Structures are given as C-alpha cells and as structure tokens.
C-alpha positions as CSV (number, residue, x, y, z in Angstrom):
1,X,25.1,23.6,-8.1
2,X,26.8,21.5,-10.8
3,X,30.2,23.1,-10.1
4,X,30.0,21.8,-6.6
5,X,30.1,18.3,-8.0
6,X,32.8,19.0,-10.6
7,X,36.1,17.2,-10.8
8,X,38.0,19.8,-8.8
9,X,35.7,19.5,-5.7
10,X,35.1,15.8,-6.1
11,X,38.9,15.1,-6.0
12,X,38.9,16.5,-2.5
13,X,36.2,14.2,-1.3
14,X,36.7,10.8,0.3
15,X,35.7,8.2,-2.3
16,X,35.0,4.5,-1.7
17,X,34.0,2.2,-4.5
18,X,32.7,-1.4,-3.9
19,X,32.8,-3.7,-6.9
20,X,31.1,-7.0,-7.3
21,X,34.0,-9.1,-8.5
22,X,31.8,-12.0,-9.3
23,X,30.5,-10.1,-12.4
24,X,33.5,-8.9,-14.2
25,X,31.8,-8.3,-17.6
26,X,28.9,-6.2,-16.4
27,X,29.7,-5.2,-12.8
28,X,27.7,-3.2,-10.2
29,X,29.5,-0.3,-8.6
30,X,28.5,1.3,-5.3
31,X,30.2,4.6,-4.7
32,X,30.3,6.6,-1.5
33,X,31.2,10.3,-1.7
34,X,31.7,12.4,1.4
35,X,30.5,15.9,0.4
36,X,29.9,19.1,2.4
37,X,26.2,18.1,2.5
38,X,26.9,14.6,3.9
39,X,27.6,11.2,2.3
40,X,26.2,10.6,-1.2
41,X,25.7,7.0,-2.2
42,X,25.5,6.0,-5.9
43,X,24.8,2.5,-7.1
44,X,24.6,1.6,-10.8
45,X,25.2,-1.2,-13.3
46,X,28.2,-0.6,-15.5
47,X,28.3,-2.0,-19.0
48,X,31.8,-2.4,-20.3
49,X,32.2,-2.0,-24.1
50,X,35.9,-2.0,-25.0
51,X,37.4,0.9,-22.9
52,X,34.0,2.6,-22.4
53,X,31.8,2.5,-19.4
54,X,28.1,3.2,-19.4
55,X,25.9,3.6,-16.3
56,X,22.6,1.7,-16.2
57,X,19.9,1.5,-13.5
58,X,21.3,4.2,-11.3
59,X,20.2,4.6,-7.6
60,X,21.1,7.6,-5.5
61,X,20.8,7.9,-1.7
62,X,22.1,9.7,1.3
63,X,21.6,13.1,3.0
64,X,22.4,15.2,-0.1
65,X,19.3,13.7,-1.8
66,X,17.1,15.5,0.8
67,X,18.8,18.8,0.0
68,X,19.1,18.6,-3.8
69,X,16.6,15.9,-4.9
70,X,17.3,12.5,-6.4
71,X,16.4,13.6,-10.0
72,X,18.9,16.5,-10.0
73,X,21.7,14.5,-8.5
74,X,21.0,11.6,-10.9
75,X,21.2,14.0,-13.9
76,X,24.5,15.4,-12.6
77,X,26.0,12.0,-11.9
78,X,25.1,10.9,-15.4
79,X,26.5,14.0,-16.9
80,X,29.7,13.9,-15.0
81,X,30.1,10.2,-15.8
82,X,29.8,10.8,-19.5
83,X,32.2,13.8,-19.3
84,X,35.1,12.4,-17.3
85,X,34.2,8.9,-16.1
86,X,33.8,7.5,-19.5
87,X,36.8,5.2,-19.3
88,X,38.5,3.3,-16.5
89,X,41.7,5.4,-17.0
90,X,39.8,8.8,-16.7
91,X,38.0,7.5,-13.6
92,X,41.2,6.8,-11.9
93,X,42.8,10.0,-13.1
94,X,39.9,12.0,-11.8
95,X,39.8,10.4,-8.4
96,X,43.3,9.3,-7.9
97,X,44.5,7.3,-4.8
98,X,41.2,8.0,-3.0
99,X,39.5,5.2,-5.0
100,X,39.5,2.0,-3.0
101,X,38.1,-1.1,-4.7
102,X,37.0,-3.5,-2.0
103,X,34.4,-5.9,-0.8
104,X,31.7,-5.1,1.8
105,X,32.4,-6.5,5.3
106,X,30.1,-9.5,5.5
107,X,28.5,-11.4,8.4
108,X,30.2,-14.6,9.3
109,X,27.3,-16.8,10.3
110,X,23.6,-17.1,9.5
111,X,21.0,-18.9,7.6
112,X,19.1,-18.2,4.4
113,X,15.9,-16.3,4.6
114,X,13.3,-15.5,2.0
115,X,11.9,-12.0,2.4
116,X,9.1,-9.9,1.0
117,X,10.2,-6.2,0.8
118,X,7.8,-3.2,0.6
119,X,8.5,0.4,0.5
120,X,7.2,2.1,3.7
121,X,4.7,4.9,2.9
122,X,6.0,8.5,3.5
123,X,9.5,7.1,4.3
124,X,12.8,8.2,2.8
125,X,13.9,5.3,0.7
126,X,17.6,4.8,0.4
127,X,18.0,1.9,-2.1
128,X,21.8,2.2,-2.2
129,X,22.3,1.7,1.6
130,X,19.6,-1.0,1.5
131,X,21.5,-2.9,-1.2
132,X,24.7,-2.7,0.9
133,X,22.7,-4.2,3.9
134,X,21.8,-7.2,1.7
135,X,25.3,-7.5,0.3
136,X,26.6,-7.8,3.9
137,X,24.4,-10.8,4.2
138,X,26.1,-12.4,1.2
139,X,23.7,-11.4,-1.6
140,X,25.7,-10.6,-4.7
141,X,25.9,-6.9,-5.5
142,X,24.3,-7.4,-8.9
143,X,21.3,-9.3,-7.3
144,X,21.0,-6.6,-4.7
145,X,20.9,-3.9,-7.4
146,X,18.2,-5.8,-9.2
147,X,16.1,-6.2,-6.1
148,X,16.4,-2.5,-5.3
149,X,15.4,-1.6,-8.9
150,X,12.3,-3.8,-8.6
151,X,11.4,-2.2,-5.2
152,X,12.0,1.3,-6.6
153,X,9.9,0.6,-9.7
154,X,7.0,-1.4,-8.2
155,X,7.0,-0.7,-4.5
156,X,7.7,-4.3,-3.6
157,X,10.2,-7.1,-4.2
158,X,11.1,-10.6,-3.1
159,X,14.6,-11.9,-2.3
160,X,16.3,-14.9,-0.8
161,X,19.1,-13.5,1.4
162,X,21.9,-16.2,1.7
163,X,23.2,-15.6,5.2
164,X,21.1,-13.7,7.9
165,X,22.6,-13.6,11.3
166,X,19.5,-12.1,12.9
167,X,16.2,-11.4,11.2
168,X,15.5,-8.8,13.9
169,X,18.7,-6.9,13.0
170,X,18.1,-7.2,9.3
171,X,14.5,-5.9,9.4
172,X,15.6,-3.0,11.7
173,X,18.4,-2.1,9.3
174,X,16.0,-2.0,6.3
175,X,13.2,-0.2,8.2
176,X,15.6,2.6,9.0
177,X,16.1,2.9,5.2
178,X,12.4,3.0,4.3
179,X,11.8,-0.7,3.7
180,X,9.5,-3.1,5.5
181,X,10.9,-6.7,5.4
182,X,8.9,-9.7,6.3
183,X,9.7,-13.4,6.2
184,X,8.2,-14.8,3.0
185,X,7.3,-18.4,3.8
186,X,4.2,-20.2,5.0
187,X,3.8,-20.9,8.7
188,X,3.4,-24.5,9.8
189,X,-0.1,-26.0,10.0
190,X,-1.2,-29.4,11.1
191,X,-1.8,-31.7,8.1
192,X,-4.0,-33.9,10.2
193,X,-6.2,-30.9,11.3
194,X,-6.6,-29.8,7.6
195,X,-7.5,-33.3,6.5
196,X,-10.0,-34.0,9.4
197,X,-11.7,-30.6,8.8
198,X,-12.5,-31.9,5.3
199,X,-13.7,-35.3,6.8
200,X,-11.4,-37.3,4.6
201,X,-9.3,-40.4,5.4
202,X,-5.6,-40.3,4.6
203,X,-6.1,-42.2,1.4
204,X,-9.0,-39.9,0.3
205,X,-7.0,-36.8,1.2
206,X,-4.0,-38.0,-0.8
207,X,-6.0,-39.0,-3.8
208,X,-8.1,-35.8,-4.0
209,X,-5.2,-33.4,-3.7
210,X,-2.5,-35.2,-5.8
211,X,-0.4,-36.5,-2.9
212,X,1.1,-39.8,-2.0
213,X,-0.7,-41.6,0.9
214,X,2.6,-42.6,2.4
215,X,3.8,-39.0,2.4
216,X,0.6,-37.9,4.2
217,X,1.1,-40.6,6.8
218,X,4.7,-39.6,7.4
219,X,3.7,-36.0,7.8
220,X,1.0,-36.8,10.4
221,X,3.2,-39.3,12.3
222,X,6.1,-36.8,12.4
223,X,8.5,-38.9,10.4
224,X,9.0,-36.1,8.0
225,X,7.9,-32.5,7.5
226,X,6.4,-30.7,4.5
227,X,8.9,-28.4,2.8
228,X,8.0,-24.8,2.0
229,X,6.4,-25.8,-1.3
230,X,4.3,-28.6,0.3
231,X,3.3,-26.4,3.2
232,X,2.1,-23.7,0.7
233,X,-0.1,-26.5,-0.9
234,X,-1.4,-27.5,2.5
235,X,-2.4,-23.9,3.3
236,X,-4.1,-23.6,-0.1
237,X,-6.0,-26.9,0.6
238,X,-7.0,-25.5,4.0
239,X,-8.3,-22.2,2.6
240,X,-9.4,-23.1,-0.9
241,X,-9.7,-26.9,-1.4
242,X,-11.9,-26.6,-4.4
243,X,-9.2,-24.5,-6.2
244,X,-6.7,-27.3,-5.8
245,X,-9.1,-29.9,-7.1
246,X,-9.9,-27.6,-10.0
247,X,-6.3,-27.0,-10.8
248,X,-5.5,-30.7,-10.8
249,X,-8.5,-31.4,-13.1
250,X,-7.5,-28.6,-15.6
251,X,-3.9,-29.8,-15.5
252,X,-5.0,-33.3,-16.4
253,X,-7.1,-32.0,-19.3
254,X,-4.3,-29.9,-20.7
255,X,-1.9,-32.9,-20.5
256,X,-4.4,-35.1,-22.4
257,X,-4.8,-32.5,-25.1
258,X,-1.1,-32.0,-25.5
259,X,-0.6,-35.8,-25.8
260,X,-3.3,-36.0,-28.6
261,X,-1.6,-33.2,-30.5
C-alpha cells in the first residue's frame, strides 16, 4: 500500500499545488494528485523554519479516501512528507515539472455573505474540496483551512465569504461535499410591531432597551434600516425583552463597580 504512494509512482501522477500567496511565512498548500484510484486532495498548513517545511492541520479528501481511509492516507502523507518533502528543493526534485503553483480561478462578481456551516449526518465530508469552493469566492486559503478545521473538529463553523455570486450555487456546491450551508443573519422584523406588542411608546421603547429615540423613529418611518447587529437586538427584544433589560442593568452595575475600583 505505501509503495503505491512512493516517489516513483507519485512522480508519474499529475500534481497541482495551489498556494495562498498572501501568507508567505506560514502558507497553506492544497495539493491534487491524480492516482489510479481517483483524485486525492490534500490541504495542510505549512510552517517554514529555515529550509525545512512541516505540515500542520492536514485534511485529506477525494475518492481514494473511500478506498483506503483518511487515517491511513494521512499517516502516509505525513511519512512521505517527512522523508522526501522536508525541504522546498526536495519537493521540486521529487515532483519535477508537474508541480504548478497557481491561484484558484475565482468568481468575478458577487456580494459578501455570512454563513453557518454544519456537517451533514452520514455524508462523506470532503473538507479540501469545500475549502477550494470557498477560496473561489475570494476567501483566503488560510482562512478556508481554519474554517474547515473547525468544521471537522466540532461539526459546525461560521464564516463570512467575501464574494458570493449565487447563494444557491454555493450551498449546492457545499452540500455535494457533505456540508449544509445557511445564511447566518437575522431576518427583518418590523420595529413598530415589536414595540406595539410591548405596549410602549417610541420614547419608552428607546429608554427601556438602550436605544436613541430618534433612531427608533427613523427605523419606523423608513428613513433608515437597522443593520445586522441592531436587527439581532430587535429580535432578542421581540423574543426575550426581559433578558435585554436584565443585561443592561447588569452592565450598568459592572461599570459602576469598575469606576469605584
């Protein structure tokens, strides 16, 4: 098994390396190896110390994982790296002209989206391919690696993707890789309806929940809109008004104690 992934057979494979050029001291590499069992994807942080390279936070995905298992492939990759990928020169010598350092092709247009990611139960999770999906939406490779590490370790993660051309396309891409993605931001709710449900005037509402009366008036008259943070507060007031009042009271007490100290 290990011989199949030795230098002699690997040199015959197609190899593609993508490097995050924004992080030159501690870059993230994603490597695609086309093997007899299908494409094997490896993503890892690489710490540079002099001429030495050390792999950290390795992720492995692709069809060979189903055949051999991620743990076995991870052990082999770590072993091979320490044996003959320990320096930049030996890496290039082992793989030769088949190594191509390049950027991922990225989407041209889109807007930022905050997403909550969860691992789908009983699904084959391919964190390397998922990271590349995020990189194509302008998330730095190092950030994508961190998000996938958190997802792998805890089953969920949160990320702001800089440029999403279509949320439908992005969620479909991630679902195919074992990840459920949902927009992570509060839906809009009428400030007036929340206030009236509490039977408060604009002045009373603002005073009770730590807001400016003019701001409440502007929201209700449509002159401005609550941003994501303010909308989260409005939803909390709607569902748990006593918790907001309690938090404000405790915050005031803490401030007074700090000032006395």
